[in-house]
N, C-alpha and C positions, 0 to 999 in steps of 0.2 A: 524245430524245424532250424534249419539253415537258412541264413539272411536269402532276399530275393538277388544279390549282389554276388551269392556265391555260384560257380558254375560247378554242379556234380561232376557232368560229364567230362569235364576238362580234369578234373580232380582224382576221376577214377583211372584216366590214363596214369595220372602223377602217382597214384600206387601202382600200377601196372611199371613204371620206369623203377621204383623204390625195390620190390621185389625181385625184377631185373637185375640191379645191381646188390641184392641181398646175394642172390645166386654167384654171383661173380666173387662176392668176399668170402663163398665158402668155400672156393676152390684152394687147395691147399697151396699149390705154386702154379698159380697163373701165367701162361706163356703170353708173349706179345700180341698174336691173333685174337686171345680172348679178350684182352683189355682193348684193341682197337672197335671190337664191335659194340663196347659200350661208350665209345667217345663221345656220338653223335648225342648220345645220353646226359652223357656231364655237361658237356655245350651245351646244349638246351636247359638244361636246368638253373646252370649257374652262368652263362655268357648273355643268354637270351633271356636271363630275367626269369623262367619259370616259376623256380624254388620260392622264387622271393614275391615275386607276385602272390603267388597261393598263398603264402605265410601274410602278406599285407592284405590282402581279400578278407581273412579273421582278425586281423588287428593281433598278430604275433608276432613277437620279436625273432629275429635270423641271425646265431651268432655261431663260430664254430672254435673249438677249443681245439688249438694247434701248437704244438714245443715252438717257443720262442727264439727265431733264426737270426736275432740280433747280434749276440753276440759272436756269432760267426758271419755275418755281411759286416760289420766293423773291424774283424780281424781281416777278412778278406779286403776290405778298403785298404788298410795299412799292411796290406803285404805280406803277413805271417799265415792266411791260409792261401794254397794254391788252385785250392776246385774243393766243393762242398756240394752234397746231392742229400737234400734232408730229409728222404724218404719218409719212413713211417707207416707200412701196409700192413692189414692184418694179413691178409695172405703169404706174406714171409715174414710170420713171426713179430711182427710190430717192429720190425729194424729201424731203426733211428739214425740218421745225419753220418753219411762216410766224408772224411775228410780229409786232405792230404796236405802236407806243410809248406810253406813258401819258403824262400830263399833263408832267411833269415828262422826259421824255426815257427813254431807257435811261442804266440803270448800268452798271457795270463787272460786277454779274454777269450780268444777262443777256448781257453779250458774251463773260463765260466759256462759254457754250452751245458746245459743240463734238459734232456727230453722230456724230465717231468715237470719242468717249470713251463706252464702252459700258458697261451692269453688267448681273450674271449674276443674275436674279431666279429666286426657283421661282414657283410658282404662282400663290399664292398673293398674293404681292409683285407678281408681272406686274399681277394683277385690279387692284389698289390703286394701280399706278401714275398718276398724274395726268400725262393726255395732253395736256389741252386747258382753256382757260380762257377762258369766254365768257360776257358778263354780270355779271362778276363773282363766276362759280361755278368751279371745278375741277373736272373732269371725267376718270374713271378709265377704264380700259380696260373693265371689269365695266359703267360707265353705258351706254357706246358701245354693248357687244354686247348687252347688257338693251334698250336703245332700239329696236335695228333689228332684231332678232329677234323682241321682242315686241309691239313698237308699228307697225313698218312693214314686218313681211317675210310676216307672216300665220300661220307655223304654230305657234309658240307664242303666239298672240294674243292680247295681255291687254285684254278690253274696261273695265276702269276706267282713271279718268280717267289713273292716274299710275302704278297697281300698286305696285313696290316702291322707283321713284322720287320723289323730293321735286317738290311743284310746279316747285320754284326750279331742279333740274334738267332736268325734262322741258322749262322755256321754253329752257335755254342749250342742250338740244341741239336743240332745233329752229333756236336761230337758228344752233349753228354748221352744219347742216344747210344753212341758205342763206346767211350770211354767207360763208363762204369755200369755193372755187367754182375746179375747175380744168376750164378746155374746150380746145378743139385746133382751132386756125384757121390756116390756110394753113401746115400742116404744122409747127406751130410749139405748145407749149404757154402757155396763159395761165392765172396764177394770181391771182385777184382775191380783194378783200373786199370787204364791203357791197353794198347791193341796185345793180343798174346800173340798176332801170328808170326812165324817164323819170317826172316830175311826172306828166304825163297818165295814166301805167299806175297800173291797182287794184294796192294794196297786200297784200302776201300772198306765199306761198311762189309761185316761179316755176317751170315744168316748161322746162327747156332740155333736150332728149335727147343733146344732143352736151357737157354737162355733168357733173359729177359734184360733188357739198357732202361738207362737213368728216366728218359723219360716217360717210358710205361710205368716204372717204381713212383713214380710223381702222379701218376697221373690215378694207380691205384691207391696211393696214399689219398689223395681227394675225395678218391670214393669212401675209404675209410672216415675219412672228418666229416662228409654229407652223412654217411648212417650212423657215424655214433652223436653226433652234434644233438643234444638235449632237446634242443627248440625242435629239430626237423622232427626228432618220436613225438614230442607232443603235436605238431601237425598233424602227423599220419594218422594219432590217435583219435585228431578233431575231424578229420576225413572218415576214418572207418565208422564213428560214431553219426556221422550225419547218412551215411549212405547202409547203415543196418547192418555192419558188418560185424 
């Protein structure tokens, strides 16, 4: 029998959230609109604390195994990496870390980055991890989730110009959405950076239904790390046991 302080109805809805994210993770090449549909779930689980609360009610730890981004952060701080996007999403073959060199080229610190070198972060550390660098601004998981859920998804839509994000972060997130793109062409995946529009075309955000931008790639990566977390798997099994599933 579960403890009296465990809310099984709430946990049942949490399992539904996990199943919805499972379905997204199984899509081979998800588009931005598919990702947007799940932004509110990711926000509720991580920013609003639902996942942490569920683990705490059962006395379980909550950690995420993610690539250590610090080599890229240190190199970008020194001007050797002009921009990077950590990525790491199952829906696009576990691609990890696109980066472009700064004026002086990559340094040895940037070359130390290894996607197989993972760190285990608790929820607060995970949300603070810097996972992208664009227009001179570092961006965290928290920034990406808040931007997609509050600005471009609609369920938690924030009508203020920036909300809790600074103007510089808003600009950087918009550029991240437009500069980093993955698209499927002829059975292959192409990753490119920068606007590809010809000079005769109007500038601004383009809409290409068969491509997906950096902020959505990062949200997909976030979904991957939630579902692959050993702590989350233990939590899911615990809830299923209590619900006799």
